[in-house]
C-alpha positions as CSV (number, residue, x, y, z in Angstrom):
1,X,-1.7,-18.6,42.5
2,X,0.6,-16.5,44.7
3,X,2.4,-15.0,41.7
4,X,-0.8,-14.1,39.9
5,X,-2.0,-12.5,43.4
6,X,1.2,-10.6,43.6
7,X,0.8,-9.1,40.3
8,X,-2.7,-8.1,41.0
9,X,-4.4,-10.4,38.7
10,X,-6.0,-12.6,41.3
11,X,-7.4,-11.4,44.8
12,X,-6.7,-13.7,47.9
13,X,-8.6,-14.0,51.3
14,X,-6.7,-14.7,54.2
15,X,-3.4,-14.1,52.9
16,X,-1.7,-14.6,56.2
17,X,-3.1,-18.2,56.4
18,X,-1.6,-21.5,55.5
19,X,-1.8,-22.2,51.8
20,X,-4.7,-24.6,52.3
21,X,-6.7,-21.9,54.1
22,X,-6.4,-19.2,51.3
23,X,-9.1,-18.4,48.7
24,X,-7.9,-17.0,45.2
25,X,-10.4,-15.4,42.8
26,X,-10.7,-13.5,39.6
27,X,-11.8,-10.0,40.6
28,X,-15.2,-8.9,39.0
29,X,-14.8,-7.9,35.4
30,X,-11.6,-10.0,34.7
31,X,-13.3,-12.9,33.2
32,X,-14.4,-11.1,30.0
33,X,-10.5,-10.2,29.6
34,X,-8.8,-13.4,30.7
35,X,-11.2,-16.3,30.3
36,X,-14.0,-15.7,27.7
37,X,-12.3,-16.3,24.2
38,X,-15.4,-14.8,22.6
39,X,-15.4,-11.6,24.5
40,X,-14.5,-8.2,22.6
41,X,-12.1,-7.3,25.6
42,X,-10.4,-10.8,25.5
43,X,-6.6,-10.2,25.9
44,X,-5.1,-13.7,27.0
45,X,-4.1,-14.7,23.6
46,X,-1.8,-11.6,23.4
47,X,0.7,-13.6,25.5
48,X,0.7,-16.3,22.9
49,X,1.3,-13.7,20.1
50,X,4.2,-12.4,22.1
51,X,5.7,-15.9,22.5
52,X,5.3,-16.3,18.8
53,X,6.9,-12.9,18.1
54,X,10.1,-13.7,20.0
55,X,10.5,-17.2,18.5
56,X,12.8,-15.9,15.7
57,X,14.7,-13.4,17.9
58,X,18.1,-14.1,16.5
59,X,16.7,-13.6,13.0
60,X,15.2,-10.3,14.3
61,X,18.4,-9.1,15.5
62,X,20.3,-9.9,12.3
63,X,17.4,-8.3,10.2
64,X,17.8,-5.1,12.0
65,X,21.4,-5.1,11.4
66,X,21.2,-6.2,7.7
67,X,18.3,-4.4,6.6
68,X,16.5,-7.6,5.7
69,X,13.2,-9.4,7.0
70,X,11.9,-12.3,8.8
71,X,9.6,-14.6,6.9
72,X,6.1,-14.9,8.4
73,X,6.2,-18.8,8.5
74,X,9.4,-18.5,10.7
75,X,7.1,-17.2,13.5
76,X,5.6,-20.5,13.9
77,X,2.2,-21.8,15.5
78,X,2.0,-19.6,18.5
79,X,1.9,-16.3,16.4
80,X,-0.5,-17.8,14.0
81,X,-2.8,-19.3,16.7
82,X,-2.5,-16.5,19.0
83,X,-3.2,-13.7,16.2
84,X,-6.2,-15.8,15.0
85,X,-7.7,-16.1,18.6
86,X,-7.3,-12.5,19.4
87,X,-9.0,-11.3,16.2
88,X,-11.7,-14.1,16.4
89,X,-14.1,-12.0,18.8
90,X,-14.3,-8.8,16.7
91,X,-14.8,-10.9,13.5
92,X,-17.4,-12.9,15.3
93,X,-19.4,-9.8,16.4
94,X,-18.6,-6.9,14.2
95,X,-18.2,-7.2,10.5
96,X,-21.9,-7.9,9.5
97,X,-23.5,-5.9,12.5
98,X,-21.4,-2.7,12.4
99,X,-18.5,-2.4,10.0
100,X,-20.2,-3.2,6.8
101,X,-23.7,-1.5,7.6
102,X,-21.6,1.7,7.8
103,X,-21.6,1.5,4.0
104,X,-25.4,1.4,3.5
105,X,-25.1,0.9,-0.4
106,X,-22.7,-2.1,0.1
107,X,-24.7,-3.6,2.9
108,X,-27.9,-3.4,0.8
109,X,-25.9,-5.1,-2.2
110,X,-24.7,-8.0,0.2
111,X,-28.4,-8.6,1.2
112,X,-29.6,-8.4,-2.4
113,X,-29.8,-10.9,-5.3
114,X,-28.1,-12.3,-7.4
115,X,-25.7,-13.2,-4.5
116,X,-22.9,-10.8,-4.3
117,X,-19.2,-11.8,-4.2
118,X,-16.6,-10.7,-1.6
119,X,-12.8,-11.1,-1.9
120,X,-11.1,-11.3,1.6
121,X,-7.3,-10.4,0.9
122,X,-4.8,-11.7,3.5
123,X,-7.6,-13.4,5.3
124,X,-5.3,-15.5,7.7
125,X,-7.3,-18.3,9.1
126,X,-10.6,-17.2,7.8
127,X,-12.8,-15.9,10.7
128,X,-13.4,-12.6,8.9
129,X,-14.5,-14.5,5.7
130,X,-16.7,-16.7,7.8
131,X,-18.3,-13.9,9.7
132,X,-19.2,-12.0,6.5
133,X,-20.9,-15.3,5.0
134,X,-22.8,-15.8,8.3
135,X,-24.0,-12.2,8.3
136,X,-25.2,-12.3,4.6
137,X,-26.7,-15.8,3.9
138,X,-26.5,-15.4,0.1
139,X,-23.1,-14.0,-0.2
140,X,-20.1,-16.1,-1.7
141,X,-16.7,-15.3,-0.2
142,X,-13.3,-16.2,-1.5
143,X,-10.2,-15.7,0.9
144,X,-6.8,-15.2,-0.5
145,X,-3.5,-15.7,1.4
146,X,0.0,-16.7,0.2
147,X,0.6,-18.5,3.6
148,X,-0.2,-22.2,2.9
149,X,-0.4,-23.1,6.6
150,X,-3.1,-20.3,7.2
151,X,-5.2,-21.4,4.2
152,X,-5.1,-25.0,5.6
153,X,-6.5,-23.8,9.1
154,X,-9.1,-21.5,7.4
155,X,-10.4,-24.3,5.3
156,X,-10.8,-26.4,8.5
157,X,-12.5,-23.6,10.3
158,X,-15.1,-23.1,7.6
159,X,-15.8,-26.8,7.5
160,X,-16.2,-26.8,11.4
161,X,-19.0,-24.3,11.3
162,X,-20.7,-25.6,8.1
163,X,-19.7,-22.8,5.6
164,X,-17.6,-24.6,3.1
165,X,-20.3,-24.3,0.6
166,X,-20.1,-20.4,0.5
167,X,-16.6,-19.7,1.8
168,X,-13.5,-20.8,-0.1
169,X,-9.8,-20.2,0.6
170,X,-6.9,-20.1,-1.8
171,X,-3.2,-20.1,-1.9
172,X,-3.4,-17.6,-4.6
173,X,-2.1,-13.9,-5.4
174,X,-5.0,-11.5,-5.3
175,X,-3.3,-9.8,-8.1
176,X,-4.0,-12.7,-10.5
177,X,-5.6,-11.2,-13.9
178,X,-8.0,-14.1,-13.9
179,X,-9.6,-12.6,-10.9
180,X,-10.4,-9.0,-12.0
181,X,-13.8,-7.6,-11.9
182,X,-15.4,-10.8,-10.2
183,X,-16.3,-9.1,-7.0
184,X,-18.5,-6.5,-5.5
185,X,-16.5,-5.9,-2.5
186,X,-12.8,-6.6,-1.7
187,X,-11.7,-6.2,2.0
188,X,-8.2,-6.3,3.7
189,X,-8.2,-6.4,7.6
190,X,-5.0,-5.7,9.4
191,X,-2.6,-6.8,6.7
192,X,-1.9,-3.9,4.3
193,X,0.6,-2.5,6.7
194,X,2.5,-6.0,6.5
195,X,2.8,-5.8,2.6
196,X,6.1,-5.1,1.1
197,X,4.4,-3.2,-1.8
198,X,1.0,-1.9,-0.4
199,X,0.3,0.1,-3.5
200,X,0.4,-2.9,-5.6
201,X,-1.8,-5.0,-3.3
202,X,-4.3,-2.0,-3.4
203,X,-4.2,-1.8,-7.0
204,X,-4.9,-5.5,-7.2
205,X,-8.0,-5.0,-4.9
206,X,-9.2,-2.1,-7.1
207,X,-9.1,-4.4,-10.2
208,X,-10.9,-7.2,-8.1
209,X,-13.9,-5.1,-7.8
210,X,-13.7,-3.0,-11.0
211,X,-16.0,0.0,-11.7
212,X,-18.9,0.1,-9.3
213,X,-17.2,-2.1,-6.7
214,X,-16.0,-1.1,-3.2
215,X,-12.7,-1.8,-1.3
216,X,-12.6,-1.7,2.4
217,X,-9.3,-1.7,4.3
218,X,-9.4,-2.1,8.1
219,X,-6.0,-1.1,9.7
220,X,-4.5,0.3,12.9
221,X,-6.1,3.4,14.4
222,X,-2.6,5.0,15.4
223,X,-2.0,8.6,16.0
224,X,-2.1,11.1,13.2
225,X,1.7,11.9,13.6
226,X,4.8,10.6,15.4
227,X,5.1,12.0,18.9
228,X,7.5,11.0,21.6
229,X,6.8,9.9,24.1
230,X,3.7,8.3,22.5
231,X,0.5,7.0,24.3
232,X,-0.3,3.6,25.3
233,X,-1.6,2.5,22.0
234,X,1.4,4.0,20.1
235,X,3.8,1.9,22.4
236,X,1.7,-1.0,21.7
237,X,1.6,-0.9,18.2
238,X,5.3,0.1,17.8
239,X,6.2,-3.1,19.9
240,X,4.3,-5.3,17.5
241,X,5.8,-3.3,14.6
242,X,9.5,-4.0,15.5
243,X,9.0,-7.7,16.6
244,X,6.8,-8.7,13.6
245,X,4.9,-6.6,11.2
246,X,8.0,-4.5,9.9
247,X,10.3,-7.7,9.7
248,X,7.8,-9.5,7.8
249,X,7.2,-6.8,5.3
250,X,10.9,-6.4,4.7
251,X,11.3,-9.9,3.3
252,X,10.7,-9.0,-0.2
253,X,12.7,-6.2,-1.6
254,X,12.2,-3.6,-2.4
255,X,9.9,-2.8,0.4
256,X,8.0,0.3,1.6
257,X,8.9,-0.8,5.3
258,X,5.5,0.4,6.5
259,X,5.3,-1.6,9.7
260,X,2.3,-1.6,12.2
261,X,2.2,2.2,12.7
262,X,0.6,2.9,9.2
263,X,-0.9,6.5,9.7
264,X,-3.8,7.9,8.0
265,X,-1.7,10.1,5.7
266,X,0.5,7.1,4.7
267,X,-2.7,5.1,3.8
268,X,-4.2,8.0,1.8
269,X,-0.8,8.3,-0.1
270,X,-0.8,4.5,-1.0
271,X,-4.5,4.6,-2.1
272,X,-4.0,7.4,-4.3
273,X,-1.0,5.9,-6.0
274,X,-3.1,2.8,-6.4
275,X,-5.6,4.6,-8.6
276,X,-8.4,5.2,-6.2
277,X,-10.5,8.2,-6.9
278,X,-12.2,8.6,-3.5
279,X,-11.0,7.7,0.2
280,X,-13.1,7.9,2.9
281,X,-12.5,7.3,6.6
282,X,-15.9,5.6,7.9
283,X,-17.4,7.0,11.2
284,X,-16.9,3.6,13.0
285,X,-16.0,3.7,16.7
286,X,-13.4,1.3,17.6
287,X,-10.3,1.4,19.8
288,X,-7.9,-0.4,17.7
289,X,-9.0,0.0,14.0
290,X,-9.4,2.7,11.5
291,X,-11.9,2.0,8.5
292,X,-11.0,3.1,5.1
293,X,-13.6,3.0,2.2
294,X,-11.9,3.1,-1.3
295,X,-13.7,3.9,-4.3
296,X,-12.2,3.0,-7.9
């Protein structure tokens, strides 16, 4: 308690009194950030992500010396669970309420019959897929990820909220030709910058939806260009980039080596190479994410 008060996280009454006479408390407004796991401003799990990022530190050092990478699974449970927990609040509150309605034609299709199909590429532990299915009661969602541990957790998460009948998760490459043309919408949230070959992944998503479908990429809202020194968001994103996203994306070679700081110009370049004829940044206000609508 003293340590937390010294850092300014807690307040303390009667600091000069014996320990039993002091009263420690969270200041007003801190609960949403530090205690409520469903708050859109929750930040406590960032500490768990940071612990996970540092788990393979010797491998990280060697990767930067050699030009190699660090496999995602080597980051362990803390990275997986911390990342899932930190993204769960926006996935709980925003996809069906703000993000998808920003595309009125897509929103209408997801509400219409016959039931629309959605592919969630790189869905992690599945909360984004679950949120879409909750917001659109007739939609069928397939989540694709190559990390078996994530798919296992995602499957349990869907069962825990009674969504297994409409949300299914697969350890499967979204580029499988057997999936082409099956979906009305393909979405990738905060994962394209992790891919060694983002153009190939975007190309696979374009084929998933075919003519008349839509691809939505949600990725980091970083600055338009490199500037040093950078602002707080650039510092935050570069920190995660060198500890996690860049090393993960360097495992498979050759690699684009994108990292967390994927600027809009870079994303537009990847989408153009993947064959999309239209690329639109949606007018959605969000501190961390930028929303790209890609039209085949």
